[in-house]
Each structure stands twice: as C-alpha cells, then as structure tokens.
C-alpha positions in Angstrom: 138.9 -69.4 120.9 135.6 -67.8 120.1 137.0 -64.3 120.8 140.0 -65.0 118.5 137.6 -66.0 115.7 135.6 -62.9 116.2 138.7 -60.7 116.0 139.8 -62.5 112.8 136.4 -62.0 111.3 136.5 -58.3 112.1 139.9 -58.0 110.4 138.6 -59.8 107.3 135.6 -57.5 107.2 137.8 -54.4 107.6 140.2 -55.5 104.8 137.3 -56.3 102.5 135.6 -53.0 103.2 138.7 -51.0 102.6 139.4 -52.9 99.4 135.9 -52.3 98.2 136.0 -48.5 98.9 139.6 -47.7 98.0 140.4 -50.4 95.4 139.1 -48.4 92.4 140.9 -45.3 93.6 144.2 -47.1 93.9 143.9 -48.2 90.3 144.0 -44.6 89.2 147.9 -44.2 89.6 148.4 -47.5 87.8 146.3 -46.5 84.8 147.9 -43.1 84.7 151.2 -44.9 83.8 149.6 -46.9 81.0 150.9 -46.2 77.5 147.4 -46.8 76.0 144.5 -44.4 75.8 142.0 -46.7 77.6 141.9 -47.8 81.3 141.8 -51.5 80.7 143.8 -54.7 81.5 146.2 -55.7 80.4 148.1 -52.5 80.2 150.3 -51.9 77.2 153.3 -50.6 79.1 154.5 -48.1 81.7 155.3 -44.5 80.8 155.6 -41.1 82.4 154.7 -39.3 79.1 151.2 -38.3 80.4 152.8 -36.5 83.4 155.2 -34.7 81.1 152.4 -33.5 78.8 150.6 -32.0 81.8 153.4 -29.4 82.2 152.7 -28.1 78.7 149.0 -27.9 79.0 148.3 -24.2 79.5 144.6 -24.6 80.0 145.1 -27.1 82.7 147.7 -24.8 84.4 145.3 -21.9 84.3 142.5 -24.0 85.9 144.9 -25.2 88.5 145.9 -21.6 89.3 142.2 -20.7 89.6 141.5 -23.5 92.0 144.5 -22.7 94.1 143.5 -19.0 94.4 139.9 -19.9 95.4 140.9 -22.6 97.8 143.4 -20.4 99.7 140.9 -17.5 100.0 138.1 -19.8 101.0 140.1 -21.6 103.6 141.1 -18.3 105.2 137.6 -16.8 105.2 136.0 -20.0 106.4 138.4 -20.2 109.3 138.1 -16.5 110.1 134.3 -17.0 110.4 134.5 -20.3 112.2 136.9 -19.2 115.0 134.6 -16.7 116.8 131.6 -18.9 116.1 133.3 -22.0 117.6 134.6 -19.9 120.5 131.1 -18.6 121.3 129.5 -22.0 121.1 132.1 -23.7 123.2 132.6 -21.0 125.9 129.2 -19.5 126.4 125.7 -20.8 127.0 124.0 -19.1 124.2 120.2 -19.4 123.9 119.4 -21.7 121.0 123.1 -22.8 120.7 122.0 -26.2 119.4 119.8 -24.6 116.7 122.6 -22.3 115.7 125.1 -25.2 115.4 122.5 -27.2 113.4 121.8 -24.3 111.1 125.6 -23.9 110.4 125.9 -27.6 109.7 123.0 -27.6 107.1 125.4 -27.6 104.1 126.6 -31.0 105.2 123.0 -32.4 104.9 121.7 -30.5 101.9 122.7 -31.9 98.5 125.4 -29.8 96.7 123.3 -29.4 93.6 120.4 -27.9 95.6 122.8 -25.4 97.2 124.3 -24.6 93.8 121.0 -24.0 92.1 119.8 -21.8 95.0 122.9 -19.7 94.9 122.8 -19.4 91.1 119.2 -18.0 91.3 120.0 -15.6 94.1 123.2 -14.3 92.4 121.7 -13.8 89.0 118.0 -13.0 89.6 118.1 -11.1 92.8 121.6 -9.6 93.2 122.6 -9.4 89.5 126.1 -10.5 90.2 128.2 -11.7 87.3 129.5 -15.3 87.6 133.2 -15.6 88.3 135.7 -17.1 90.7 134.4 -14.7 93.4 130.9 -16.4 93.2 132.6 -19.8 93.3 134.5 -18.7 96.4 131.3 -17.5 98.1 129.6 -20.8 97.5 132.6 -22.7 98.8 132.7 -20.7 102.0 129.2 -21.8 102.7 130.2 -25.4 102.2 133.5 -25.2 104.1 132.3 -23.5 107.3 130.7 -26.7 108.8 134.0 -28.6 108.3 136.1 -25.8 109.8 133.6 -25.4 112.7 133.8 -29.1 113.6 137.6 -29.0 113.7 137.8 -25.8 115.7 135.0 -26.6 118.1 136.6 -29.9 119.0 140.0 -28.1 119.6 138.5 -25.3 121.7 136.7 -27.8 123.9 139.9 -29.7 124.4 141.6 -27.4 126.9 140.7 -26.0 130.3 138.6 -22.7 130.1 139.9 -21.9 133.6 143.1 -20.8 131.9 141.2 -18.0 130.3 139.7 -17.0 133.6 143.2 -17.0 135.2 144.4 -14.7 132.4 141.6 -12.2 133.1 142.4 -12.4 136.8 145.9 -11.3 135.9 144.7 -8.2 134.2 144.3 -9.2 130.6 141.1 -8.0 128.8 139.1 -10.3 126.5 141.1 -9.3 123.4 144.5 -9.8 125.1 143.4 -13.2 126.5 142.4 -14.3 123.0 145.6 -13.2 121.3 148.0 -14.4 124.0 146.3 -17.5 125.3 143.3 -18.8 123.4 144.6 -18.4 119.9 148.0 -20.0 120.6 146.3 -22.9 122.3 143.9 -23.3 119.4 146.5 -22.9 116.7 146.7 -26.6 115.8 142.9 -26.5 115.2 143.3 -23.3 113.2 145.9 -24.8 111.0 143.9 -28.0 110.6 140.9 -25.9 109.7 142.8 -24.0 107.0 144.0 -27.3 105.5 140.6 -28.9 105.7 138.9 -25.8 104.1 141.6 -25.8 101.3 141.0 -29.5 100.5 137.2 -29.2 100.4 137.2 -26.1 98.2 139.9 -27.4 95.9 138.1 -30.7 95.2 134.5 -29.3 95.0 132.8 -29.6 91.6 129.1 -29.1 91.7 128.9 -25.6 93.1 131.9 -24.5 91.0 130.2 -25.9 87.9 127.1 -23.8 88.4 128.8 -20.6 89.6 132.1 -20.4 87.7 130.9 -18.7 84.5 133.7 -18.6 82.0 136.5 -19.1 84.6 136.9 -22.8 85.2 138.4 -24.5 88.2 140.5 -27.7 88.0 137.6 -30.2 88.7 135.5 -28.5 85.9 138.4 -28.7 83.5 138.9 -32.4 84.3 135.2 -33.1 83.7 135.2 -31.3 80.4 138.3 -33.2 79.2 136.7 -36.6 79.9 134.5 -36.2 76.8 137.5 -36.9 74.6 139.0 -40.4 74.8 142.5 -39.3 73.9 142.5 -36.9 76.9 141.8 -39.7 79.4 145.4 -40.7 80.2 146.3 -37.1 81.0 143.3 -36.7 83.3 144.2 -39.9 85.1 147.7 -38.5 85.7 146.2 -35.2 86.9 143.7 -37.1 89.1 146.6 -39.1 90.6 148.4 -35.9 91.6 145.3 -34.4 93.0 144.6 -37.6 94.9 148.0 -37.6 96.4 148.0 -33.9 97.3 144.5 -34.1 98.9 145.4 -37.2 100.9 148.6 -35.6 102.2 146.8 -32.4 103.2 144.0 -34.4 105.0 146.6 -36.4 106.9 148.5 -33.3 107.9 145.3 -31.6 109.0 144.4 -34.6 111.2 147.8 -34.8 112.7 147.8 -31.2 113.6 144.2 -31.4 114.9 145.2 -34.2 117.3 148.4 -32.5 118.4 148.5 -32.4 122.1 145.2 -34.2 122.5 146.8 -37.1 124.4 148.5 -34.8 126.9 147.5 -34.7 130.5 148.0 -31.0 130.6 145.0 -29.2 128.9 147.2 -26.2 128.1 149.7 -28.2 126.0 149.7 -27.6 122.3 
C-alpha cells in the first residue's frame, strides 16, 4: 500500500513538473490562432490569418533563409570536427583525455553572452573581420561542438572495438577500416549529431545577436518584431512553427541516436 502511494505521488509530481515547465509553451499555438493582437484570455476567436500573413513577409523569409543556411553549414562543420575527436577520445588512451573533453565542453558551462562578447572583441579588435553570417556560423560551431561530441562519443562507445581490430587483421588499413566499418556503424550517431547541431544553431540568439552585423537570423528578427504590439500575433504563429520543427528534429535525432542501442549485437546499426 505504501509503495502504491509512493508511485502515485511520483506520478503527481511528474505531471505537475511537466505542466509547470511546458504549460506556457503549449499556450503558444493557442494564442497564435487568436484573432486579437494580445495574448490574453478570453480569446476573441480562432483564425489562420496570422499564418497566411507570414508567407507574404519578405523580411521574415530572408531571415529564415539566413538561419537555414547557417544551421546547415554549422551542423556539417561541427559534426566533421566532432567525429575524429570523439573517435580519438573513445578509442585511444590519450594523455589528458579528461582535460581535453572538459575543455571542449566549456561552451556548455560558460554563459552565451560571455562567449558572444569575447568573440566580438576578437573578431573586431584583433582579426578585423567584418560581422556577417560567417561570423555567426563560427560562433555557432563553437557552441554546437559539445552537443555533437556527446552524441557521437556515446555512439562510438556503444559497439565493440574488436570489430575494428578484426578489420585490420583482414588487411584493411586505418582509413579503410574507418570508411567501411566505423563510419557505417556510427552513422546513426552522425545523423543525430547533424540534426542536433542544426537545432542548436537554428534556435541560438545571443551569439547571433552580437555577431550578425546587418544580416539577421530568424531569432533576431523575431526579437526585433516583439517591440511592436501589432506584430505579436505573427510572431506567435512563427514561434509555433519553429517550436514544432525544433521538437520534431530533436525527436528524430534521439530516435536515430538510440537506433540499435538495445541490440545484443554490438555491430548492429
């Protein structure tokens, strides 16, 4: 009886916690359908007008295009850097491996505004680089690498390294073993890393705000529009679409990352 009450208490706590964290987010799609300009109850009525107006907003479409370009490039670069790093840290006993991993994970611990200001000073004062989408991408790569590393390292540690030794015994060199064995086995982690890097870069605001110059990304555009009350319904509609897209990509990334994790055969993908 006591065990049953404990389980019921945990369920109540879990439901209350999820409602507290995600309740305000779930109100976003509801208010995006409101006919009025203000996110208040009671709503005046339901309409899809705000979604239709988004398709005619050229500034928003340009910002969306910029964000997509940056996110795609950042996800590819972050994954390309993280694959050899994760492979080295999971396969070899490197001196100071813990320190290296901790150093690569620092962007997760340092506030984004500190990273943004530091990059801004380095790019403008020391390198003399003009702010653009390229500088935004450079900052996003720095932030995305820890996320990609965690996904790839977990995947590479999930299958038997003896398979690679067997490949070398059969005459394959290191590069052939990587292309024919390691990379296919790690492919779910690679795809998951690409999706995770895309989501992190696409949604990032602080670094993009400091490093974008005159080329705005979608989060910056949304922030600038919130100063005008009449623009709020359109931003709620846009935020709803971004929320749905980001959630879908994160779910897909997690499913791909766990693909084959429950298999008894370490070589399954």
